[in-house]
Backbone bond lengths (Angstrom), bond angles and torsions (degrees), N, CA, C in turn:
res aa  C-N    CA-C-N  psi(-1)  N-CA   C-N-CA  omega(-1)  CA-C   N-CA-C  phi
1 M - - - 1.460 - - 1.522 110.04 -
2 A 1.302 116.54 144.79 1.462 121.37 178.28 1.528 110.52 -64.36
3 E 1.322 115.61 156.75 1.449 121.42 174.13 1.531 109.01 -88.39
4 L 1.329 115.50 151.86 1.462 121.37 -178.12 1.522 109.83 -106.27
5 S 1.322 115.52 128.94 1.459 122.04 179.35 1.520 109.62 -114.05
6 A 1.323 116.32 131.07 1.462 121.58 -176.91 1.518 110.54 -99.23
7 S 1.322 116.40 113.04 1.460 120.94 176.66 1.519 109.09 -82.07
8 I 1.327 115.56 116.47 1.470 119.21 -175.20 1.522 112.33 -80.17
9 L 1.332 116.81 5.59 1.458 120.15 174.29 1.527 111.24 -58.65
10 A 1.345 116.17 -28.98 1.464 120.83 -178.17 1.525 113.07 -99.92
11 A 1.327 116.85 3.04 1.463 119.53 179.49 1.529 110.07 -75.87
12 D 1.322 115.34 167.03 1.459 121.90 176.02 1.528 108.13 -75.44
13 L 1.329 117.05 107.97 1.457 120.30 -174.23 1.522 113.02 -63.37
14 L 1.320 117.69 -22.97 1.456 120.48 177.46 1.525 112.25 -84.59
15 N 1.334 115.38 -6.44 1.468 120.35 -179.99 1.533 110.28 -139.00
16 L 1.324 116.24 44.38 1.465 120.07 -176.61 1.527 112.44 -62.19
17 E 1.312 116.76 -43.06 1.468 119.08 -179.16 1.527 110.35 -59.16
18 R 1.318 116.55 -43.18 1.467 120.72 179.14 1.523 110.74 -62.78
19 D 1.329 116.78 -49.75 1.465 120.28 -174.73 1.525 112.30 -68.30
20 I 1.327 117.13 -41.54 1.467 119.56 178.40 1.522 109.82 -64.77
21 G 1.316 116.37 -42.11 1.458 120.05 178.04 1.513 112.59 -59.37
22 K 1.323 116.65 -44.10 1.464 120.34 178.71 1.527 111.18 -63.71
23 A 1.322 116.42 -40.84 1.462 120.31 -179.61 1.528 111.12 -63.02
24 I 1.328 116.27 -45.03 1.467 120.52 -179.84 1.527 110.57 -65.80
25 Q 1.317 116.72 -45.57 1.465 120.26 179.84 1.520 111.96 -62.90
26 S 1.343 116.42 -27.80 1.463 120.54 -178.47 1.521 112.62 -83.57
27 G 1.328 116.51 -8.89 1.465 118.85 172.89 1.509 117.25 112.97
28 V 1.347 119.24 11.75 1.464 117.58 174.50 1.525 108.60 -67.12
29 N 1.318 116.41 148.11 1.454 121.59 -174.37 1.527 113.60 -95.25
30 W 1.333 115.63 -23.20 1.461 121.18 -177.52 1.530 109.86 -138.55
31 I 1.332 115.43 151.10 1.453 121.95 166.88 1.529 106.49 -108.01
32 H 1.328 115.49 121.29 1.466 122.76 -173.93 1.523 108.66 -100.69
33 L 1.335 115.06 117.63 1.452 121.81 -176.99 1.529 108.81 -103.36
34 D 1.328 117.40 109.96 1.456 122.18 179.65 1.526 109.57 -84.83
35 V 1.321 115.97 113.96 1.461 121.79 -176.64 1.529 108.22 -106.90
36 M 1.338 117.29 116.13 1.464 122.13 -175.85 1.521 110.00 -128.49
37 D 1.340 115.93 141.47 1.456 120.54 -172.43 1.525 114.81 -110.20
38 G 1.327 118.37 -0.09 1.454 120.65 -178.61 1.512 113.93 78.34
39 H 1.339 117.05 2.52 1.469 122.25 179.22 1.529 110.84 -118.41
40 F 1.335 115.62 -58.00 1.464 119.58 177.37 1.523 110.57 -64.49
41 V 1.321 115.25 -37.38 1.465 122.33 172.76 1.530 107.69 -131.83
42 P 1.334 118.06 152.98 1.472 121.00 -175.32 1.520 113.48 -83.38
43 N 1.334 115.56 55.57 1.459 119.25 179.51 1.524 107.75 -158.30
44 L 1.308 117.19 157.69 1.457 123.57 177.59 1.524 108.82 -122.98
45 T 1.348 117.05 125.99 1.467 119.83 -179.55 1.518 111.33 -152.58
46 M 1.290 116.16 169.12 1.462 129.67 160.74 1.522 117.33 34.54
47 G 1.315 116.29 80.52 1.449 120.64 175.57 1.518 112.63 -86.33
48 I 1.310 115.38 -174.69 1.464 122.85 -175.21 1.534 113.03 -57.57
49 P 1.346 120.89 -39.49 1.472 119.50 -179.84 1.525 113.80 -57.56
50 F 1.340 117.96 -31.45 1.465 119.85 178.04 1.523 109.93 -62.53
51 G 1.326 116.08 -47.73 1.459 119.76 -179.03 1.511 112.40 -64.52
52 D 1.337 116.93 -41.65 1.457 120.33 177.24 1.526 111.35 -59.23
53 A 1.331 115.94 -42.57 1.460 120.23 -178.71 1.523 111.64 -66.36
54 I 1.328 116.66 -39.89 1.467 120.51 178.76 1.522 110.43 -63.54
55 K 1.341 116.82 -43.51 1.464 120.67 -179.61 1.527 111.27 -61.83
56 K 1.342 116.58 -39.26 1.467 120.28 -178.46 1.526 112.22 -69.54
57 K 1.342 116.02 -33.57 1.463 119.71 -173.01 1.519 113.93 -93.69
58 F 1.328 117.39 -33.64 1.463 120.09 -170.81 1.527 111.99 -125.90
59 K 1.314 114.91 149.80 1.465 121.39 168.88 1.527 106.48 -96.25
60 A 1.305 115.27 92.52 1.465 119.53 -173.83 1.523 109.94 -143.89
61 N 1.322 115.26 149.20 1.459 120.73 171.47 1.525 108.05 -75.76
62 V 1.320 116.56 122.10 1.458 121.49 -179.45 1.521 109.48 -109.95
63 E 1.334 115.75 131.09 1.456 121.30 169.18 1.520 108.01 -108.98
64 S 1.325 116.62 124.33 1.459 120.85 172.90 1.520 108.33 -97.80
65 H 1.314 115.57 114.82 1.468 122.71 -178.60 1.524 107.11 -97.80
66 M 1.336 116.00 104.62 1.457 122.45 -169.25 1.529 111.08 -88.84
67 M 1.324 115.74 89.93 1.464 121.02 175.73 1.527 108.22 -91.49
68 V 1.337 114.61 65.58 1.462 121.90 -174.63 1.520 109.42 -136.72
69 E 1.320 115.82 157.71 1.463 120.84 -178.56 1.521 112.50 -74.86
70 N 1.317 117.48 -31.97 1.463 120.78 -174.70 1.532 111.78 -129.43
71 P 1.328 117.57 66.53 1.468 120.15 -177.24 1.519 113.14 -61.14
72 D 1.324 117.95 -25.45 1.457 120.91 -177.98 1.522 112.80 -63.77
73 M 1.321 117.84 -20.56 1.462 121.09 179.93 1.526 112.78 -71.89
74 Y 1.336 117.25 -20.29 1.467 120.49 -170.56 1.529 113.42 -121.76
75 L 1.323 117.36 6.87 1.461 120.01 -169.46 1.524 113.44 -59.46
76 E 1.315 117.79 -44.54 1.459 119.55 -175.77 1.524 111.43 -58.43
77 K 1.333 116.46 -43.59 1.467 120.30 179.95 1.524 111.32 -66.64
78 Y 1.339 117.29 -47.63 1.460 119.12 -176.58 1.528 112.10 -69.14
79 C 1.321 116.75 -34.92 1.461 119.15 177.85 1.528 111.89 -67.86
80 S 1.322 116.99 -21.89 1.464 119.77 -178.65 1.521 112.55 -66.56
81 F 1.333 117.95 -24.23 1.468 119.66 179.50 1.525 113.52 -124.85
82 S 1.327 117.74 5.54 1.470 120.30 -175.51 1.528 111.14 -115.63
83 K 1.302 116.36 129.28 1.464 120.37 171.76 1.519 109.89 -71.23
84 L 1.325 115.78 -30.36 1.462 122.28 -175.78 1.526 108.71 -135.35
85 V 1.330 116.42 129.73 1.460 121.34 176.34 1.525 107.92 -122.58
86 T 1.322 115.71 120.42 1.467 121.90 -174.90 1.518 110.01 -112.42
87 I 1.327 115.54 125.50 1.458 120.88 175.28 1.528 108.38 -108.30
88 H 1.334 116.18 166.75 1.457 120.27 -179.86 1.523 111.36 -97.26
89 Y 1.320 114.91 135.57 1.464 120.71 174.60 1.525 110.30 -56.76
90 E 1.329 116.90 -34.27 1.459 121.85 -175.58 1.531 113.77 -77.28
91 A 1.334 117.62 -10.34 1.467 120.47 179.68 1.528 110.02 -69.08
92 P 1.335 117.48 142.46 1.471 121.28 -176.23 1.522 112.78 -79.57
93 V 1.340 116.30 65.05 1.463 121.10 179.59 1.529 108.59 -132.91
94 Q 1.337 116.02 168.73 1.462 120.82 173.35 1.527 107.42 -78.79
95 T 1.311 114.95 92.40 1.467 121.33 -167.17 1.521 112.99 -56.27
96 K 1.300 117.43 -48.39 1.470 120.06 -176.44 1.520 111.13 -62.86
97 R 1.334 117.17 -39.00 1.464 120.78 179.33 1.527 110.83 -65.30
98 V 1.337 117.26 -42.01 1.466 120.84 -179.25 1.527 110.60 -67.23
99 L 1.314 117.05 -40.11 1.470 120.30 177.69 1.526 110.56 -60.65
100 K 1.321 116.80 -42.04 1.469 120.50 179.41 1.522 110.52 -65.84
101 E 1.323 117.08 -37.50 1.459 120.04 179.30 1.522 110.90 -65.57
102 I 1.329 117.06 -39.80 1.472 120.55 176.37 1.525 109.95 -58.40
103 E 1.311 115.99 -45.63 1.472 120.63 179.40 1.525 110.83 -62.75
104 N 1.316 117.01 -43.10 1.465 120.61 179.82 1.516 112.29 -63.29
105 L 1.338 116.33 -27.67 1.466 120.91 179.78 1.530 112.41 -85.04
106 G 1.339 116.42 -0.54 1.461 120.20 172.38 1.509 116.31 97.82
107 S 1.341 117.81 7.21 1.468 120.86 177.63 1.526 110.00 -108.39
108 M 1.309 115.64 162.28 1.459 120.84 175.10 1.526 108.66 -76.20
109 P 1.343 118.57 127.63 1.462 120.26 178.40 1.524 111.86 -81.80
110 G 1.326 115.46 125.95 1.461 120.64 179.92 1.512 111.11 -119.50
111 L 1.331 115.22 153.96 1.460 121.27 179.34 1.522 108.48 -132.09
112 S 1.330 116.04 128.69 1.459 121.18 -179.97 1.519 110.41 -110.33
113 I 1.329 115.59 147.27 1.460 121.07 177.41 1.522 109.85 -126.53
114 N 1.331 114.81 136.91 1.459 121.91 178.65 1.534 111.17 -71.52
115 P 1.330 117.64 163.83 1.467 120.49 -176.70 1.532 115.08 -54.49
116 K 1.333 117.78 -33.84 1.464 120.05 -176.84 1.526 113.61 -89.02
117 T 1.315 117.52 -4.00 1.465 120.94 -179.37 1.521 110.28 -87.73
118 P 1.335 118.48 121.84 1.472 119.94 -179.63 1.526 111.72 -73.98
119 V 1.310 116.23 152.09 1.459 121.22 178.70 1.524 110.91 -61.31
120 S 1.308 117.02 -32.14 1.472 120.39 -179.54 1.524 112.18 -59.04
121 S 1.336 117.93 -24.87 1.462 121.60 179.79 1.520 112.53 -64.31
122 I 1.325 117.19 -27.18 1.463 120.01 -175.82 1.531 112.53 -109.74
123 E 1.306 117.63 9.04 1.469 120.75 -175.16 1.527 112.13 -54.17
124 T 1.328 117.37 -45.08 1.465 119.81 -177.14 1.525 112.72 -72.51
125 L 1.329 117.24 -15.67 1.461 121.20 179.84 1.527 112.87 -91.04
126 L 1.306 118.11 -12.75 1.465 121.21 -174.10 1.532 113.52 -58.16
127 P 1.343 120.07 -35.91 1.471 117.78 176.57 1.530 113.81 -65.76
128 S 1.337 117.65 -14.13 1.473 121.75 -176.97 1.517 112.83 -95.47
129 V 1.336 118.46 -1.23 1.462 120.34 -175.12 1.528 111.73 -117.78
130 K 1.323 114.59 158.34 1.456 121.72 172.73 1.527 111.34 -112.27
131 Y 1.339 115.32 -0.19 1.466 120.15 -176.02 1.521 108.61 -160.54
132 V 1.324 115.98 136.05 1.464 121.57 171.49 1.516 107.36 -123.12
133 L 1.334 116.02 123.76 1.459 121.96 -178.54 1.527 109.27 -105.51
134 V 1.306 116.08 115.93 1.462 122.49 178.44 1.514 109.18 -88.20
135 M 1.323 117.17 118.70 1.454 120.84 176.77 1.524 109.26 -85.18
136 T 1.318 115.78 125.32 1.466 120.77 178.36 1.526 111.39 -108.81
137 V 1.324 115.93 14.71 1.466 124.33 165.92 1.523 106.18 -142.85
138 E 1.315 117.00 165.37 1.456 119.74 172.58 1.525 107.90 -70.91
139 P 1.323 118.56 130.32 1.467 119.94 -175.19 1.523 112.40 -65.79
140 G 1.330 114.87 147.18 1.449 119.58 174.94 1.508 116.14 134.10
141 F 1.342 117.72 -30.93 1.465 119.81 -175.80 1.525 110.97 -142.45
142 S 1.319 116.13 143.66 1.456 121.91 174.90 1.523 109.78 -83.35
143 G 1.340 116.55 157.97 1.453 121.42 173.33 1.515 115.40 92.47
144 Q 1.337 118.63 6.32 1.450 120.96 178.55 1.534 111.00 -80.01
145 S 1.326 115.82 162.71 1.470 121.26 177.74 1.520 110.02 -84.12
146 L 1.314 115.75 143.26 1.453 122.67 -179.39 1.527 111.50 -63.73
147 I 1.330 116.31 135.62 1.464 122.35 175.10 1.525 107.65 -91.68
148 E 1.324 116.42 107.52 1.462 121.49 -171.47 1.528 112.46 -60.53
149 D 1.331 117.89 -41.83 1.463 120.29 -177.50 1.527 111.47 -60.97
150 A 1.325 116.43 -36.66 1.463 119.92 -179.33 1.524 111.57 -64.33
151 A 1.325 116.85 -33.35 1.466 120.47 -179.23 1.524 112.19 -64.63
152 Q 1.332 116.96 -22.86 1.464 120.14 -179.04 1.527 112.38 -71.17
153 K 1.317 117.55 -6.07 1.466 120.30 173.97 1.530 111.42 -71.35
154 I 1.337 116.72 -20.61 1.468 120.23 -176.94 1.531 111.13 -62.27
155 P 1.334 120.23 -54.98 1.465 118.77 177.91 1.526 113.02 -63.97
156 L 1.322 117.71 -28.76 1.455 120.25 177.08 1.531 110.22 -66.09
157 L 1.327 116.97 -43.22 1.458 120.81 176.58 1.529 111.08 -63.64
158 F 1.309 115.93 -36.88 1.459 120.47 177.16 1.527 110.02 -59.51
159 E 1.340 117.10 -40.90 1.464 121.30 178.83 1.527 111.16 -67.43
160 Y 1.311 117.78 -40.79 1.467 121.25 175.60 1.528 109.98 -59.61
161 R 1.314 115.71 -43.10 1.459 120.16 -178.46 1.530 111.19 -61.68
162 K 1.302 116.58 -42.31 1.457 120.98 178.38 1.529 111.09 -69.20
163 R 1.323 116.01 -43.61 1.464 120.99 -175.36 1.523 111.80 -60.71
164 Y 1.347 115.67 -42.47 1.457 119.94 -175.65 1.530 113.22 -100.15
165 N 1.312 116.70 7.37 1.463 122.43 178.55 1.534 111.35 53.84
166 L 1.336 115.72 50.76 1.454 122.26 -179.43 1.527 110.26 -103.45
167 D 1.327 116.52 169.06 1.470 120.12 -174.52 1.522 113.62 -124.86
168 F 1.338 117.77 16.67 1.465 118.90 -179.49 1.534 111.00 -67.27
169 L 1.321 115.07 147.11 1.456 121.29 174.02 1.519 109.46 -82.14
170 I 1.320 116.33 155.85 1.462 122.27 178.91 1.523 108.19 -117.45
171 G 1.325 115.97 124.83 1.458 121.08 177.99 1.511 111.23 -119.58
172 V 1.308 115.97 162.85 1.463 121.51 178.67 1.523 108.25 -140.86
173 D 1.338 115.40 139.10 1.458 120.20 -172.10 1.519 109.80 -146.48
174 G 1.352 116.09 123.93 1.452 119.94 172.23 1.509 115.22 130.57
175 G 1.321 116.67 112.96 1.461 121.27 174.24 1.511 114.83 71.84
176 I 1.331 117.22 20.95 1.465 120.34 -175.76 1.525 109.56 -92.35
177 K 1.317 114.66 121.54 1.462 121.92 -175.20 1.535 109.96 -135.17
178 K 1.319 115.23 -178.85 1.461 119.66 -177.62 1.522 111.98 -60.01
179 D 1.339 117.89 -33.86 1.461 119.60 -174.76 1.529 113.61 -80.72
180 N 1.336 117.90 -6.36 1.470 118.10 177.60 1.525 114.08 -131.91
181 I 1.332 118.49 -5.41 1.457 119.99 -174.51 1.526 112.45 -66.84
182 S 1.319 117.13 -30.78 1.461 119.62 177.72 1.527 110.33 -64.51
183 R 1.317 116.13 -42.90 1.476 121.54 179.27 1.527 110.97 -66.29
184 I 1.324 116.77 -40.88 1.460 120.36 178.42 1.524 110.83 -66.98
185 S 1.319 117.13 -40.86 1.456 121.28 178.72 1.525 111.47 -59.89
186 A 1.320 116.58 -36.01 1.464 121.33 -179.74 1.526 112.60 -65.39
187 L 1.332 117.61 -19.53 1.463 121.02 179.12 1.526 112.17 -76.03
188 G 1.332 116.71 -16.58 1.452 119.95 171.83 1.513 118.65 101.80
189 P 1.337 121.11 20.90 1.467 119.00 177.49 1.525 111.42 -69.06
190 D 1.328 115.27 157.58 1.463 120.68 176.33 1.523 111.56 -88.43
191 I 1.332 116.44 -30.55 1.460 122.02 -178.44 1.529 108.73 -134.99
192 I 1.315 116.26 131.58 1.464 122.25 176.75 1.524 108.55 -116.66
193 V 1.333 115.26 122.87 1.462 121.11 -179.34 1.526 109.50 -97.21
194 S 1.314 115.85 132.12 1.463 120.37 176.72 1.524 108.97 -137.19
195 A 1.317 115.89 148.09 1.463 120.75 -176.77 1.520 110.97 -119.57
196 S 1.323 116.61 -83.62 1.464 120.26 -175.22 1.523 112.17 -64.44
197 A 1.337 117.95 -29.25 1.463 119.91 179.26 1.524 111.74 -66.71
198 I 1.326 117.22 -19.98 1.462 121.64 176.04 1.522 111.10 -92.81
199 F 1.331 116.88 -45.96 1.464 120.19 -168.03 1.527 115.23 -97.64
200 S 1.326 117.96 -3.04 1.469 119.72 175.47 1.520 108.95 -91.02
201 G 1.323 116.75 108.21 1.458 120.09 -179.43 1.520 111.33 98.49
202 N 1.324 115.94 -142.69 1.460 122.37 -176.10 1.532 109.78 -83.26
203 V 1.324 116.24 109.43 1.464 121.08 -174.40 1.526 111.44 -60.64
204 E 1.320 117.14 -46.62 1.467 120.52 -177.89 1.524 111.46 -60.14
205 E 1.324 117.12 -46.59 1.461 120.38 179.93 1.524 111.14 -66.46
206 N 1.331 116.85 -37.80 1.461 120.18 -179.94 1.524 111.65 -63.85
207 V 1.328 116.80 -45.03 1.467 120.16 -179.92 1.520 110.50 -64.23
208 K 1.314 116.99 -43.82 1.464 121.17 179.11 1.526 110.76 -60.32
209 S 1.331 117.00 -43.02 1.459 121.46 -179.35 1.524 111.54 -66.66
210 L 1.335 116.98 -44.11 1.467 120.45 179.89 1.525 110.94 -63.78
211 K 1.313 116.78 -43.42 1.464 120.04 -179.30 1.524 111.38 -65.63
212 S 1.324 115.83 -35.43 1.459 119.73 177.05 1.523 110.80 -64.06
213 C 1.326 116.59 -42.53 1.465 120.49 178.07 1.524 111.53 -65.27
214 M 1.328 116.88 -39.02 1.459 121.07 178.33 1.523 111.31 -64.51
215 K 1.318 115.75 -37.97 1.461 120.63 -176.52 1.523 112.22 -66.24
216 E 1.331 115.89 -26.71 1.464 120.10 -179.34 1.521 112.45 -57.78
217 N 1.349 116.59 -29.79 1.452 120.23 -177.84 1.515 113.67 -107.94
218 G 1.325 116.42 9.58 1.449 119.79 174.31 1.512 112.75 52.23
219 N 1.324 116.60 -127.92 1.455 121.94 -175.52 1.516 113.43 -99.21
220 G 1.331 118.40 3.35 1.454 120.67 176.94 1.519 112.46 50.00
221 Q 1.335 117.18 -125.64 1.452 123.01 -178.50 1.532 112.35 -59.48
222 R 1.326 117.34 -26.88 1.455 119.52 -175.16 1.528 112.33 -69.54
223 N 1.328 117.09 -11.53 1.460 120.90 174.12 1.515 112.20 -85.55
224 S 1.346 116.56 -8.87 1.460 121.12 -175.21 1.521 110.77 -70.89
């Protein structure tokens, strides 16, 4: 079964410690930190102090999702508290060099692609990553509806992984809720990121419900 990652973009910012604690206690596998600079995406969120605070308070796997134009400027700080650091293929940086720097700093290098970016664009970079994050909404805001066509990149990435005998994980992020998570899980991702579906309402019940829906489809493509 895929692992569940909780994007705290949708958590109660005045009660982050409470909400993150509930999510972890309920069984989420990752805490997803959405980092936005107001340039690469039209929003500002989650700076370095958030990650430092999470590391001090919780024993949790943290993914820093760098929706910024210049992720290379902040790598040392974000790698200090993140097991996984994901940059965007669309960011105007030397992607392969930044991925290698993330690895050298001790974190897993991840690469994310926007809904309109084809998987073929990153084919030559796949040997340099440990994670590919498929965006199924336009990055920048929580609460958007899932773009179904973008989700079809998941089985395509699975085929690339098999073809080239690679070991990168496949993640999916955007618009994933109780009414579609079972279908997304069946496509075979390793990590499913959810935001409002976890933090809107009762966190414990939401996590239990999402995990139950994910379990219905087991490992999807990964059983192939």
